[in-house]
N, C-alpha and C positions, 0 to 999 in steps of 0.2 A: 755418544749417549749423554755425557755431561752437558754438552752444548745444547742438545735437545731439551733436557730438563730445565736448563736456564731459560730457554726460549718459552717454555710452557709457563714458567712462573712470571715472565715479563708481561705486563699489561699492555695490550695493543692500543695505540692511540685511535686507530680506526674504529675499534669496538667501543671505545669510550665515547667517541663522537656519535656513533650509531645509536648507542643507548640513550644519550642525551636527546637526540632528535626524536627517537621513539617516544620518550617521556613527554617532550613538548607537544608532539602530535597527538598523543593520547589525551592530554589535558585540554588542548585548544580545539582540536577537530576529531573527537572520538568517533563520530559517525560519518567521517568523510568517505569511507569505503562503501557505506550504504548510499550516500549521495551520488557517487560515481555510477554505481550499478543501477540506481533508480533513474538516473539521467539517460542511460542506455535504453532502459525499458520504456521511458516516456517517449523518446524519439521513435523507437521501434513501433510501439502501439499506435502512435499518432499517424505513422506512415501507413500501416496496414489498415487502420480505421478510416483513412482518407481525410483526416483532420489536421494534417501537418501544416503548420505555419511557421516560417523562419523566425518571425518576430517573437513568437511565443517560446520557441525552442532555442533562441539565440544563446542564452546563458549556458544551457546544457551543451550545446554544440561547441562553444569556445572552451568550456571546461574539459570536455572529452578530447578536443584537439590538443590541448596543452598536456593532458595526462598521457595520451598515447604517443605524442611527439617525443616526450621524454623517454617513454618505453622503447620506441624505435631507435633512439640514440644510445641510451645507457642500459637498457634492459629493465628488469623488474625491480627498480629501486622503490617503487610504490610499495611492493610487498615486503621488501626487506627493511625499509626505513620509516614508512609513513603509516601503514595499516595498523590500527589499534587492535584489530582482531588478531593480527599476527603477533603484535606485542604481547597480548594476553597469552598466546601459545608459548612464546619465548619464556615468559615468567613461569608458566606452569612446568615447562621442561626444566627450568633451572632447579626446581624442587623435585621434579619427577625423576631426573637422572640419578638421584640418590636412592631411589627405590631399588632394592636388591634384584627383584624379578623384572625383566623387560623382554617382551617378545622379540624374536629374531625374524626379520622379514628378508627373504632372499631377494637378489636383484631382479629375478624374473617375476616374483610375486609383487615386488615394488612397482615394476613397469606396468603390470596388469591393473593394480589398484589405482595407479595414477590416471587411468582412463576413466575412472568413475566420475571425476569432476566434469568431464565432457558430457556424460549422461545427465548429471544434475543440471548443467547449462541447457541442454536440449529440453529437459522437463520444464524448466522455467520459461524458456522461449515459447514452447508450444502449449504447455499446460497452463501457465500463469498469464503470459502476455497474449497469446492467441485465443485460448479458450476460457480465459478469465477465471481460472481457479485463484482464489484470493491468497496468493503466495506471499504478499507483503504484510500479512497479519500473522495468524496463528501457525502457519507452516514454517515461518522463517526464524531460525535461531539468531540471525543478525538483528531482527527487530527486538527480540527479547534482550539480547546483549546490549543493544543501544539504550534500552530503558534504564539500565543499571550502571552504565559506564561513567556517569557524572552525578555523584551523590548530592552535590551542592544544589542541583536543580530539583531534587526531590525524586523519590521513587514512584513508579506507577504501581498498579495493583499487583500484589504478589501472586494473584491467580494466574498471571501470564506464565509462571513457571510450570503450571499444570497443563499448558497448551502443548501442541505438537512441537512448536518452536522451542518451548522450554525443555521438553524431553530431548530434542536434538542437541540443544546447547549443552545439556548435562552429558550426553554421549561424547560431544566434542571435548569438553573439559576433561573427562576421564581419559579419552584417547590421547590427549595432549600430554598427559602425565607419563604415558608409556611410549609414545611415538613422537619424536620431535616434528613440529609443524604438521600435526596430524591432519588438520582441516585443509591447510594450504596444499598439501601433497595430493590428497585424495578426494576432496569434496568441494572445494571453493569454485563457484561458477565464474567469479570475476578473475580468479587466478587462471582459469582455463583460457579466458580471453587474453590476458596478459601473456600467458605462455605462448599462445599463437603469435602475438605481435612481437614478442621478445626474440623469437627465432631469427628475425630480420634486423636485429640491433646492429649498430655500427661498431661500437666498442665492445670488445670481448675480453674475457680473462685468458691469459696466455700461460702455458706451462712449458718450461724448458726441459724436455724429456732427456736431453743429452746429459744433464747433470743429475738426473733422478733414476735410481735403479728400478723403481716400480714396486719394490718389495715393502717400502715404508708404508705407503697408503694412509698416512695420517691425515692428509687432505680429504680423502674420501670418507674416513671415519668421522671427521668433524663437519662435513658438509650437512647443512640443515635440511637439504632437500634430497639427500641420499643419491647424489649423482656420482657415478664411478669415475672420478676425475683422473685417476691414474691411467686411464685408457686414452686420454685426449691431449693433444698439444694446444688446442683452442676449444674453449667451452662454448659450444653452439646450442646447448640444451635450453629450451624455453623454460625449464623448471628452475633455472638458476635465479635466485632472488638477490644476488649481489650482496650477501651478508658479509662477505670478505673474511669469513672464518678460515677458509683454506689458505688465503694469503697470510693471515696472521699467525697460523700455527706451523707453516712450513719453515723448518730450521735453516734451510738453504736459500730461502727466498726465491724459489723456482716458479711460483705462481704470482703473476703480476697483472694489473689492469693496464690499459693503454694510457691511462692518466692516473693521477693521484686519487685513490678511492675516497679519501676524506673530502676532497674538494668536490668530486662529482656527487657524492652523497649529500653534501651540504647544499650545493646548487639545486639539486633535484628537490630537496626538502623545502628550501625557500620558495622555489617556483610553485610547487604544489600547494604549499600553505597559502601563498599569495592568491593563487587561483581559487582556493577554497573560501578564503575570506571575501574575495571579490564576488563570488557567487552568492554569499549570504548577505551582502550589503543591500539595503533596501533603496530603491530609487526614490526620488522625492515624492512625498505624499502617497505612499502605497498603503498606509494604514487606514485610509478612507477612500472608498470607491463610491462615487456619487453619479447621479444622472441629472443633467441640467435641463433636459426636456423629456416629455413623456416617451418612454421606450416602447418598442414594438412588442406588445403583449396582447392576449386574447380578450381583454376587457379594457374599458376606458376608465379614466380617473373619476369620472362622475358616478361610477358604480358604487364608490365608497366602500371598497372591500375592507379597508383597514381604517381605524379611527386615527385621525390626525394627532400627532404628538411625538414625543421623544421617549424611547423605552430602553432600559438597560437589562442585560441578561448575562449569564455566565454558565460555563460548563467545564467539567473536568476533562483534561486532555492527556497527552502522552506523558508530560512531566509535571503539569500543574494546571492551574485554572486559567481559562481564557475569558475575558470580559469584553462585551461589545455594546455599542449604543446604536439603536436603530431609529431612524427618523422617518415619519410618515407624513406626507403632504398630499393634499387633494385625494386622499384615499389610497395612494400607492406608496410602497417603500422607496424612498428617494435617496437614502444614504445609509450605509453601514460602516461604522468606524470601530476598529479594533482598539480598545483602550489599553489592554495589557494581555500578555500571554506568557505562560511558563514553558511553552514548547521550544524546541531547538529552531533557530532561525532558518537553517538551511531547508528544513521540512516545512515550517510554517509559511515562509515566504513563497514557497512553491505552490502551496494550496490557496493562499489568501486571495490573490487577485482573481483567480479562476473561479473559486467557489462563490465569492461575493458577487462577481459579475453575473454568474449564473442565477443566483437568488434574485438579483435585481431584474434580470431579464424575464425570469419565469414568475416573479412575484410569489414565489413559493420556496420552501426549503426542500422540496422533493427534487433534488438535483444530484448529479453524479459527483463522486469524490475524485480527487486527483491521484492518478497512479503514482505510487511511491511516496505519497504523503496522506495516506488514508486516515490516520489518527488526527492529524491537524485539520484535514477537511471536515471530518466528523465533528470535531469540537467547535468549529465555526458554525456549522449547521445547528448543532444543539444549543449553542449560545443564542443564536437568533430565535430559535424556537422558544427558548426560555424567556426571551425578551417580549415576544409577541403573544405567547400563551395561547389562550383559546381563540384569539383572533384568526389564527391560521386555519383552524377548523371551520369557524363561522364564515370566514372570508372565502374559503374554498367552496362551501355549500352555496353561498350567495352568488358567487361568480358563475357556478354551474347553472343555478336556477335562472340567472339573468341571461346567460348565453342560450339556454334552451328556449326561454320565452322569446328572445329576439329572433331565433331561428324559426320558431313556430309562427310568429307574427309575419315575418318576411315571407314564409312559404305560403301562408293564407292569402296575403295581399297579392303575391305574384300569381297565385292560382285563380283568384277572382277576377284579376285584371286581364288575364290571358283569354284568347278566343278558344272555345272548346274545339278540340280536334276530333275527327271521326274515331269512335271507339272509346273516347273518354267517358261518355255517359255510362257505358257498360262497366268500365273499370271502377267508376265511382260507386255504382250500385253494388258491385261485387264486394267492394271494401266495406260498405255499410252493412250488407248482410253478414259479412264475416265478423264485424264488430258486435252486431246484435247477438249472433250465435255465441260469441265469446262471453258476452255479458250475461246471457241467460244460462249458459252451461257451466259457469265458474263459481257457483254458490259456495262450494266447499273451500275453494281458494280464498274467497272473501272472508270466511270465518277464521282463517288462520292468522298468524301474526303478520303476514305479508299479504297485501291485497292491492293490486294495481299500483305498486310502487310506494304505498304508505304502510305504516306499521302501527300496531296497537301500543298505546303508551304504557310504559313500565320499565323495569330493570330486569334483564335476563342474563343468565349465566350459561356458558357452554364450554366445550373442550374439543381439542383436535390433536391429532398425532403428528409429531415433528420428527426430527432426525434422531434425537436421543431420548425423547419421552413426550409427555403430555403438555400441551399449552392450554391454559384456562383464561377465559376473558369474561368481562362484565360489559353488557351492552345496554345503554340507556336510550330510550325512545321518548321523545316529547313532541306533542302536536303532530304525530304521525311520521316523524322523521328521526333517523338515527343521529343523535347529537353527541354521543360519546362512546368510545370503545376503550376499555382499560384492560391491559394484560395483568391479571392477578398473579399468575405464576407461569414459568416455562422452564424447560430442561435442556434446551438447545444451547450451543456455544454462543456466548455473548456477541463476539464480532459478527457472526452471521445473523443472529436473531435481531440485533439492533438495526442492521441494514434493512431487514424485512419489515420490522415493526412500523417505522415511520412511513415508509412507502406504501405498504398495503393498507394500513388503517386510514391514511389520508385519502387514498383512492376510494375505499369503501364509503367513507363519509361524503366525499365529493359526488360519487355516482349514486349513492343510496342503494347500492347493489353489491352482491358478492361476486358478480361477474367482472373481476378485475384481473390485471396481469400480475404475475409473480415478479419479485425483484431478482434480476440477474445475479447469479452467484450466491443466492440465498433462497433457492427454490423450496427446499424442505420446510424451512421456517415460515416462508410465505404461505405455503399450503396449510400448515398447522393453524395459522391465524385465521385464514379464510374458513376452514372447516369449523373452528371454534365459534366464529360469528354465525355461520350457517346453522350450527347446532343450537345456538342460543335463540335464534329466530325461527326455528322449525322449518328451515329451507333445505332443499335437496342439494347436496354437494358430495361428489365422489372424489375423495382425496387420492390423488395419484401417487402419494408417497409410498403406498403399499406395493405398487408395481415398479417403483424406481429403484435402481441399484444403489446400495449404500456407498458412502464416501463423500468427502468434501468437494469433490469435483462437481457434484450436482447440487450441493448444499447452497 
């Protein structure tokens, strides 16, 4: 007993090294666990979407190979030494174990609860990655946690604490005060993947049962993951995070690793940190994505969609402001340079080249965000929109009008030059009769605000029903065309509404019609905007929101 008490008071070198590594990882790479999981999601979604390219996913592939190679060799050192979310739980438990009341979870109950993380993993794979529920925004407690792990970079909006992710993070924080490694045991989807991979690890913890009576069970009581270690001679459980507490507290030294724990932990930490930093380093000249020749778009540079010049703009992102410079030459956006950003490099770099290339190719900011880097993608888009201002709206309208005119002229020229086939005369006469009937019988429609694609000048207000409440807009019509749509108020969640707002409004302005597509993943908000514009212009629109089931899966 005396020997055991002396051992308890002795500070374990392994635990000192582990704590130092956790602290370094928390400061230098606080969001590395998000980066790893996002890399898995990015590769998976690109494969099922048919857009996988090795060159684009190379950094993700090499990072995951390094991380899982270490897991196959040493086990879940990532969870025990590197993960900042795990470090947060260790800190909470340090204070929480002093709380008088703690729930007692039986071994059977613990085994059942540990299955929950596999359910969470399946939900993310099929719900978020396959069916595009936006799980990397308001659903994710990781995202909210990532916003506040590095105060020196500035905090994002406190409203994120009111999101679903914020509520889940609060539950995890409370749970971690009463149950050690609460999230890691029962809810972590990345932990589920590591648990599966770790079952095949080469080096395992060994217990000399011949020198252990089995009645002590101090190793089991100290195990962070509640593994019944007293039952095994070799720890094969994928739940083991190699925290080495069992080895540190065993008075007889009966639990050992196949190699020195401190060395293996340090090697793993250095390797993972190196991979993390390599993944965040920018290749040469990635802050500026340019086109040297006209790119393949649906209009030519002579259309003059944009006014030549250099424009600057900025927008608030995940951790701070991102500023860009946009150059326009011969009427097209020829270069977008990121001047500065406050966002984390591992996320911003992931979004930067893809989003900027998409904007240059489309000559529009109505482009997709990058999975796993939604906030960084959105801040680049918003900064470009801020730089170009009304030119985006005017340019879209002008490009559409030019394209329609060219198609109309081409069709007329082709028709007049072609030889009339049998039956063509009857078809033409029928079309003329139809047009005359429509013109004569549509007097009521001509007197409304919409007539044959043109509108009566003025400013109109309207409202529509969204996911959480009413959306109100102001619609301005000049020279018969819709020139501006301003959202005056809305009650939907910002991450969803902001996605719908730019996409739907730009499409309505481009097509001069409410017959536009909704934004995937923001259906409710899209329908509320369309209905509000239709209401303002006295146009018929049956809002499908009333017949759609609630929930963010359809939002």
